[in-house]
C-alpha distance (Angstrom), angle and dihedral (degrees) to the residues before:
residue distance angle dihedral
X1 . . .
X2 3.79 . .
X3 3.81 133.0 .
X4 3.80 93.3 -90.4
X5 3.80 91.4 51.5
X6 3.80 91.7 47.1
X7 3.80 91.7 52.5
X8 3.80 90.0 47.8
X9 3.80 90.3 52.1
X10 3.81 91.8 50.5
X11 3.81 92.3 50.4
X12 3.81 98.5 42.2
X13 3.80 93.1 46.9
X14 3.82 95.1 46.2
X15 3.80 94.0 -120.6
X16 3.79 98.8 142.7
X17 3.81 96.1 93.2
X18 3.81 90.9 44.1
X19 3.81 89.8 54.1
X20 3.81 92.2 47.3
X21 3.81 91.2 49.1
X22 3.81 90.1 53.4
X23 3.79 88.8 50.6
X24 3.82 88.1 56.7
X25 3.81 92.5 -116.5
X26 3.81 113.3 167.6
X27 3.83 132.2 -127.0
X28 3.79 96.8 -0.2
X29 3.80 111.5 -161.8
X30 3.80 132.3 177.7
X31 3.80 118.6 -144.6
X32 3.80 120.7 -151.4
X33 3.79 92.0 -128.1
X34 3.82 88.1 71.1
X35 3.79 112.4 -88.4
X36 3.79 143.8 89.1
X37 3.77 128.9 -131.4
X38 3.78 125.7 -161.1
X39 3.74 144.0 153.0
X40 3.77 126.4 -104.2
X41 3.83 117.8 -102.3
X42 3.83 115.9 -74.2
X43 2.93 136.6 -34.4
X44 3.83 85.4 37.1
X45 3.82 113.0 109.6
X46 3.82 100.1 -177.5
X47 3.85 108.4 102.8
X48 3.82 91.6 -167.5
X49 3.80 98.6 48.4
X50 3.81 94.0 111.7
X51 3.80 132.5 42.8
X52 3.82 122.4 -167.7
X53 3.82 118.9 -171.2
X54 3.79 116.6 -142.9
X55 3.80 99.7 -147.0
X56 3.82 96.9 60.1
X57 3.85 105.9 2.1
X58 3.79 90.1 -116.0
X59 3.81 111.4 167.4
X60 3.78 132.1 -151.6
X61 3.79 117.1 -171.0
X62 3.78 107.3 -168.8
X63 3.80 96.2 -171.6
X64 3.81 103.8 39.5
X65 3.79 130.7 66.8
X66 3.80 99.6 -120.1
X67 3.80 126.4 162.3
X68 3.81 118.0 -96.0
X69 2.95 133.1 -92.9
X70 3.80 93.2 34.1
X71 3.77 133.9 -175.1
X72 3.79 136.6 171.9
X73 3.82 90.8 -72.6
X74 3.80 90.3 55.1
X75 3.80 88.7 51.5
X76 3.80 91.0 53.3
X77 3.81 91.0 47.5
X78 3.79 90.7 52.6
X79 3.81 97.8 45.5
X80 3.82 95.9 41.1
X81 3.83 95.7 37.3
X82 3.81 90.9 -129.3
X83 3.79 135.2 125.7
X84 3.80 128.0 -99.1
X85 3.80 95.1 -96.4
X86 3.78 91.8 50.4
X87 3.81 89.6 49.9
X88 3.81 89.3 57.4
X89 3.78 90.8 51.4
X90 3.82 90.7 46.7
X91 3.81 91.5 55.7
X92 3.80 93.2 44.8
X93 3.80 91.1 51.0
X94 3.80 92.1 46.0
X95 3.81 94.2 49.1
X96 3.81 93.2 36.4
X97 3.80 91.8 -123.2
X98 3.79 124.2 159.7
X99 3.81 100.9 -131.4
X100 3.81 89.5 -164.8
X101 3.79 96.3 52.7
X102 3.79 108.6 139.5
X103 3.79 109.4 -124.5
X104 3.82 88.3 -151.4
X105 3.80 88.8 68.7
X106 3.79 88.7 71.9
X107 3.81 94.1 55.0
X108 3.81 119.8 98.5
X109 3.80 113.4 -101.5
X110 3.82 91.1 -113.0
X111 3.82 91.5 58.2
X112 3.80 92.5 48.1
X113 3.82 90.2 53.8
X114 3.82 90.4 47.8
X115 3.82 91.2 52.5
X116 3.79 90.6 50.1
X117 3.82 92.1 50.3
X118 3.81 91.8 49.2
X119 3.80 90.2 51.0
X120 3.81 91.1 50.1
X121 3.81 93.1 49.9
X122 3.79 96.2 44.9
X123 3.78 97.4 37.2
X124 3.80 87.6 -131.1
X125 3.77 96.2 136.0
X126 3.79 108.3 108.9
X127 3.77 135.1 162.0
X128 3.82 88.8 -103.1
X129 3.81 93.7 48.7
X130 3.80 110.6 142.8
X131 3.81 89.2 -132.7
X132 3.80 90.3 72.3
X133 3.82 108.3 98.9
X134 3.78 119.9 -126.3
X135 3.79 109.3 -115.7
X136 3.82 128.4 173.1
X137 3.79 115.0 -117.9
X138 3.77 115.9 -112.0
X139 3.78 121.4 -104.0
X140 3.80 89.7 -114.3
X141 3.81 91.4 59.7
X142 3.80 91.6 47.7
X143 3.80 91.5 51.0
X144 3.81 89.0 53.0
X145 3.82 91.1 64.6
X146 3.81 108.4 49.1
X147 3.79 117.4 -171.6
X148 3.80 112.1 -89.2
X149 3.81 134.6 159.4
X150 3.78 127.8 -126.2
X151 3.79 135.7 -149.3
X152 3.81 95.2 -130.5
X153 3.80 94.4 64.8
X154 3.80 90.2 38.0
X155 3.82 89.5 57.6
X156 3.82 87.8 51.4
X157 3.81 90.7 57.2
X158 3.82 101.4 -93.9
X159 3.80 105.3 124.8
X160 3.81 122.7 -144.2
X161 3.82 94.2 -107.1
X162 3.81 91.1 56.1
X163 3.81 90.7 47.1
X164 3.78 90.2 51.8
X165 3.80 93.7 47.5
X166 3.80 91.1 52.1
X167 3.80 91.1 49.3
X168 3.80 99.0 -116.5
X169 3.77 113.1 173.3
X170 3.80 140.9 166.0
X171 3.81 137.1 -114.1
X172 3.78 111.5 -149.3
X173 3.81 95.2 -166.2
X174 3.81 95.2 57.8
X175 3.83 95.7 26.7
X176 3.79 90.8 -128.2
X177 3.78 135.0 142.8
X178 3.80 106.1 -127.5
X179 3.80 123.0 -137.7
X180 3.83 112.6 -167.9
X181 3.81 118.8 -124.9
X182 3.80 116.9 -153.4
X183 3.77 133.0 -163.0
X184 3.79 124.2 -123.9
X185 3.79 90.6 -89.7
X186 3.78 95.3 47.8
X187 3.80 104.2 -98.7
X188 3.79 119.1 138.9
X189 3.82 106.7 -113.4
X190 3.81 104.7 164.5
X191 3.79 147.8 -11.4
X192 3.79 125.5 -120.8
X193 3.80 107.5 -146.6
X194 3.81 123.2 -149.6
X195 3.81 113.5 -160.9
X196 3.81 107.5 -113.9
X197 3.79 96.5 -128.2
X198 3.78 128.6 107.5
X199 3.81 93.4 -149.1
X200 3.78 119.4 34.6
X201 3.79 127.8 -155.5
X202 3.80 117.3 -122.5
X203 3.80 92.5 -105.8
X204 3.81 94.4 49.7
X205 3.79 121.7 98.8
X206 3.80 113.9 -137.0
X207 3.82 97.3 -155.7
X208 3.79 131.8 26.9
X209 3.80 134.9 162.5
X210 3.79 111.4 -118.1
X211 3.80 90.5 -156.8
X212 3.84 118.7 32.8
X213 3.79 114.4 -114.9
X214 3.82 136.5 166.0
X215 3.77 98.9 -103.5
X216 3.80 93.1 -175.3
X217 3.82 88.7 62.5
X218 3.78 95.5 49.7
X219 3.78 131.3 81.9
X220 3.78 107.7 -121.1
X221 3.79 120.4 -136.8
X222 3.80 94.7 23.0
X223 3.77 114.8 144.3
X224 3.79 117.6 169.1
X225 3.80 91.0 -143.5
X226 3.80 91.4 64.3
X227 3.79 104.5 41.1
X228 3.78 116.5 104.9
C-alpha cells in the first residue's frame, strides 16, 4: 500500500469522521458540497475551525499554524505531535489496516500468471521491481547484523558515532557495509550492502540489496532516529 492507496481506502470506506472522532475533533459535520467542518480538540470552541475536503483529504485549519499544503496526515501530525511516518502508522493501527498488504494478492490467479510470463519474456523482473511486496525484516535477521562502524566511511568523513546512530552494520559473509532501508512507517525492510573494498575489480558490484525490496515505493534516506 502507498499513500495514494491509503487515502483512497479512507475515502471509499467513509473513515474520515471516524478518524476525526479519534482525534477528539468537535462538532464534526459533513456538507453536501463535499467537505467536512469541525472544531479543533478541546478547549477549542470554533465549530468551523477545520475544513477537510472529501476528494483529496486536503485540510485547512483556519485557527492553527499548520504547514501548507496540508492534508489529513498533517492534521494528525499536528494534533498528536508526531512525524509523518508515525501518522501513517497511527492511521493503519486505528483502521486495522495492513500497510504491507501486497496488492497482487487481490488479483485473480490467471492475471498473476500472466504478469509473471510477461516479466520472463521481457526480462523486466528486477530486484527493485514494484511488484515485490514491502515486508518488515524479522527480529532474528536484525539481531544478526548488530550496529558497527567501519574505517571506509570514517575516512570519507562519517564519524563512528554518526554511523552508529544511522544503524550501519557489517555482513561478514559478503564483506559488505550494510545501510538499513526503512519503510514509510519506520520498519526495517532491507539492507543496502556496500562492498568493503577501496578499489573494486571491473566484475565486482559496489552496491547490492541483501533483501529484495521495491525501491521505487520507498522513501530514500529515511531513518527513524532522525525524523522530527
